[in-house]
TIRO-856479 format. One record per residue (C-alpha): z, y, x; residue number from 1. Coordinates in steps of 0.5 Angstrom, whole numbers, plus 500, padded with zeros to 3 digits. Example, Ala and Ser with C-alpha at 12.3 -4.5 7.8 and 13.67 -1.06 7.14 Angstrom:
BEGIN
<Z=516&Y=491&X=525&k=1> $
<Z=514&Y=498&X=527&k=2> $
REM end
This chain:
BEGIN
<Z=506&Y=555&X=547&k=1> $
<Z=502&Y=551&X=541&k=2> $
<Z=503&Y=544&X=540&k=3> $
<Z=497&Y=539&X=542&k=4> $
<Z=495&Y=535&X=536&k=5> $
<Z=489&Y=530&X=535&k=6> $
<Z=484&Y=533&X=530&k=7> $
<Z=484&Y=527&X=525&k=8> $
<Z=492&Y=528&X=524&k=9> $
<Z=491&Y=536&X=524&k=10> $
<Z=486&Y=535&X=518&k=11> $
<Z=491&Y=531&X=515&k=12> $
<Z=497&Y=536&X=516&k=13> $
<Z=492&Y=541&X=513&k=14> $
<Z=491&Y=537&X=507&k=15> $
<Z=498&Y=534&X=505&k=16> $
<Z=503&Y=539&X=508&k=17> $
<Z=503&Y=545&X=504&k=18> $
<Z=507&Y=549&X=509&k=19> $
<Z=502&Y=548&X=515&k=20> $
<Z=501&Y=553&X=519&k=21> $
<Z=495&Y=552&X=524&k=22> $
<Z=497&Y=558&X=529&k=23> $
<Z=502&Y=553&X=531&k=24> $
<Z=498&Y=548&X=533&k=25> $
<Z=491&Y=547&X=537&k=26> $
<Z=486&Y=541&X=536&k=27> $
<Z=486&Y=536&X=541&k=28> $
<Z=482&Y=529&X=542&k=29> $
<Z=488&Y=526&X=546&k=30> $
<Z=495&Y=524&X=544&k=31> $
<Z=499&Y=528&X=539&k=32> $
<Z=505&Y=531&X=542&k=33> $
<Z=511&Y=526&X=540&k=34> $
<Z=515&Y=532&X=536&k=35> $
<Z=509&Y=533&X=532&k=36> $
<Z=508&Y=526&X=530&k=37> $
<Z=516&Y=525&X=528&k=38> $
<Z=515&Y=532&X=524&k=39> $
<Z=509&Y=529&X=520&k=40> $
<Z=512&Y=522&X=519&k=41> $
<Z=519&Y=525&X=516&k=42> $
<Z=515&Y=530&X=512&k=43> $
<Z=511&Y=524&X=509&k=44> $
<Z=517&Y=520&X=508&k=45> $
<Z=520&Y=525&X=503&k=46> $
<Z=513&Y=526&X=500&k=47> $
<Z=510&Y=520&X=498&k=48> $
<Z=505&Y=518&X=496&k=49> $
<Z=501&Y=519&X=501&k=50> $
<Z=494&Y=516&X=502&k=51> $
<Z=494&Y=510&X=507&k=52> $
<Z=490&Y=512&X=513&k=53> $
<Z=494&Y=519&X=514&k=54> $
<Z=500&Y=515&X=513&k=55> $
<Z=498&Y=510&X=519&k=56> $
<Z=496&Y=515&X=524&k=57> $
<Z=504&Y=517&X=524&k=58> $
<Z=507&Y=510&X=523&k=59> $
<Z=503&Y=505&X=528&k=60> $
<Z=508&Y=500&X=531&k=61> $
<Z=509&Y=499&X=538&k=62> $
<Z=504&Y=494&X=540&k=63> $
<Z=509&Y=490&X=544&k=64> $
<Z=513&Y=488&X=538&k=65> $
<Z=512&Y=481&X=536&k=66> $
<Z=509&Y=483&X=529&k=67> $
<Z=505&Y=489&X=531&k=68> $
<Z=498&Y=485&X=530&k=69> $
<Z=500&Y=482&X=524&k=70> $
<Z=502&Y=489&X=522&k=71> $
<Z=494&Y=491&X=523&k=72> $
<Z=492&Y=484&X=519&k=73> $
<Z=496&Y=487&X=513&k=74> $
<Z=493&Y=494&X=513&k=75> $
<Z=486&Y=491&X=514&k=76> $
<Z=487&Y=486&X=508&k=77> $
<Z=490&Y=491&X=503&k=78> $
<Z=487&Y=497&X=506&k=79> $
<Z=479&Y=495&X=506&k=80> $
<Z=478&Y=488&X=504&k=81> $
<Z=483&Y=488&X=497&k=82> $
<Z=481&Y=495&X=496&k=83> $
<Z=474&Y=495&X=496&k=84> $
<Z=474&Y=488&X=492&k=85> $
<Z=479&Y=491&X=486&k=86> $
<Z=476&Y=498&X=486&k=87> $
<Z=469&Y=495&X=484&k=88> $
<Z=472&Y=494&X=477&k=89> $
<Z=472&Y=502&X=477&k=90> $
<Z=465&Y=502&X=480&k=91> $
<Z=468&Y=505&X=486&k=92> $
<Z=469&Y=502&X=493&k=93> $
<Z=471&Y=509&X=497&k=94> $
<Z=478&Y=511&X=498&k=95> $
<Z=484&Y=508&X=500&k=96> $
<Z=490&Y=505&X=497&k=97> $
<Z=496&Y=510&X=497&k=98> $
<Z=503&Y=509&X=500&k=99> $
<Z=508&Y=510&X=495&k=100> $
<Z=514&Y=507&X=499&k=101> $
<Z=516&Y=503&X=505&k=102> $
<Z=521&Y=498&X=508&k=103> $
<Z=523&Y=495&X=515&k=104> $
<Z=521&Y=487&X=517&k=105> $
<Z=521&Y=485&X=524&k=106> $
<Z=523&Y=492&X=527&k=107> $
<Z=517&Y=494&X=524&k=108> $
<Z=516&Y=500&X=518&k=109> $
<Z=512&Y=497&X=513&k=110> $
<Z=508&Y=501&X=507&k=111> $
<Z=509&Y=499&X=499&k=112> $
<Z=502&Y=500&X=497&k=113> $
<Z=499&Y=503&X=491&k=114> $
<Z=493&Y=501&X=488&k=115> $
<Z=491&Y=505&X=481&k=116> $
<Z=485&Y=503&X=477&k=117> $
<Z=482&Y=506&X=471&k=118> $
<Z=481&Y=500&X=467&k=119> $
<Z=486&Y=499&X=462&k=120> $
<Z=490&Y=504&X=466&k=121> $
<Z=492&Y=499&X=471&k=122> $
<Z=497&Y=500&X=477&k=123> $
<Z=499&Y=495&X=482&k=124> $
<Z=504&Y=495&X=487&k=125> $
<Z=505&Y=491&X=493&k=126> $
<Z=509&Y=489&X=499&k=127> $
<Z=510&Y=484&X=504&k=128> $
<Z=515&Y=482&X=510&k=129> $
<Z=510&Y=478&X=514&k=130> $
<Z=512&Y=472&X=510&k=131> $
<Z=511&Y=473&X=502&k=132> $
<Z=508&Y=478&X=498&k=133> $
<Z=511&Y=482&X=492&k=134> $
<Z=506&Y=484&X=487&k=135> $
<Z=508&Y=489&X=481&k=136> $
<Z=503&Y=490&X=476&k=137> $
<Z=503&Y=495&X=470&k=138> $
<Z=497&Y=495&X=465&k=139> $
<Z=496&Y=499&X=458&k=140> $
<Z=493&Y=492&X=456&k=141> $
<Z=496&Y=485&X=457&k=142> $
<Z=492&Y=481&X=463&k=143> $
<Z=491&Y=474&X=460&k=144> $
<Z=488&Y=471&X=466&k=145> $
<Z=488&Y=464&X=469&k=146> $
<Z=491&Y=465&X=476&k=147> $
<Z=491&Y=458&X=477&k=148> $
<Z=498&Y=457&X=479&k=149> $
<Z=498&Y=462&X=485&k=150> $
<Z=505&Y=464&X=483&k=151> $
<Z=511&Y=462&X=478&k=152> $
<Z=509&Y=465&X=472&k=153> $
<Z=516&Y=464&X=469&k=154> $
<Z=520&Y=466&X=475&k=155> $
<Z=524&Y=473&X=475&k=156> $
<Z=524&Y=476&X=482&k=157> $
<Z=531&Y=478&X=485&k=158> $
<Z=532&Y=485&X=486&k=159> $
<Z=533&Y=484&X=494&k=160> $
<Z=526&Y=483&X=495&k=161> $
<Z=524&Y=490&X=492&k=162> $
<Z=526&Y=494&X=498&k=163> $
<Z=522&Y=500&X=498&k=164> $
<Z=519&Y=500&X=491&k=165> $
<Z=522&Y=505&X=486&k=166> $
<Z=526&Y=502&X=480&k=167> $
<Z=520&Y=503&X=475&k=168> $
<Z=516&Y=499&X=479&k=169> $
<Z=520&Y=493&X=478&k=170> $
<Z=519&Y=488&X=472&k=171> $
<Z=520&Y=481&X=470&k=172> $
<Z=516&Y=475&X=470&k=173> $
<Z=509&Y=474&X=468&k=174> $
<Z=511&Y=469&X=462&k=175> $
<Z=515&Y=475&X=459&k=176> $
<Z=510&Y=480&X=459&k=177> $
<Z=503&Y=480&X=461&k=178> $
<Z=502&Y=488&X=461&k=179> $
<Z=508&Y=489&X=466&k=180> $
<Z=510&Y=483&X=471&k=181> $
<Z=513&Y=482&X=478&k=182> $
<Z=511&Y=476&X=482&k=183> $
<Z=511&Y=473&X=489&k=184> $
<Z=505&Y=470&X=492&k=185> $
<Z=506&Y=466&X=498&k=186> $
<Z=500&Y=467&X=503&k=187> $
<Z=495&Y=472&X=505&k=188> $
<Z=490&Y=467&X=502&k=189> $
<Z=493&Y=467&X=495&k=190> $
<Z=494&Y=474&X=495&k=191> $
<Z=486&Y=475&X=496&k=192> $
<Z=485&Y=470&X=491&k=193> $
<Z=490&Y=473&X=486&k=194> $
<Z=486&Y=480&X=487&k=195> $
<Z=479&Y=476&X=486&k=196> $
<Z=481&Y=473&X=480&k=197> $
<Z=484&Y=479&X=477&k=198> $
<Z=477&Y=483&X=479&k=199> $
<Z=473&Y=478&X=475&k=200> $
<Z=478&Y=478&X=469&k=201> $
<Z=478&Y=486&X=469&k=202> $
<Z=470&Y=486&X=469&k=203> $
<Z=469&Y=481&X=463&k=204> $
<Z=474&Y=485&X=458&k=205> $
REM end
């Protein structure tokens, strides 16, 4: 018997799972068979990066969890607001961030976001535990921007805060290297401001 799969997830499976066999499934407008969700989730975990929206389709937390609404806020902040703002540097606002890793906080599985910019071949990784943000930046050219005390420029962050990031996404302080640095940002508002200042800086150079 063919398993019922929501048509959006079925399309994701076609796009991201090379061994996908359409004969095993039937497109459906309702909830996807739970075993299929688990199968796709496990495949994504082992084959990152995956675009944010497909990742979300199989990783939405239980709505009864205390931080489930905060999860939604985080996805909207990075996946829509910040993405559209920072990608304007490349004259692009379509698309979405990638998920390149994951970690857990408050019993919720959270993504490590990856944003790639053409400008100076810049890549940004970020993750949050619902309290603070860890942001890593790698660029072909130094980012000599006035970030207005949004973070401590001379602080190197402890490795324990980089859960979900690969070692090649972890760097020292901004003071030590303006081309490769990792920072801690204390609020969503400050994160937005960081990206706003970065966007303005990159547009001027």
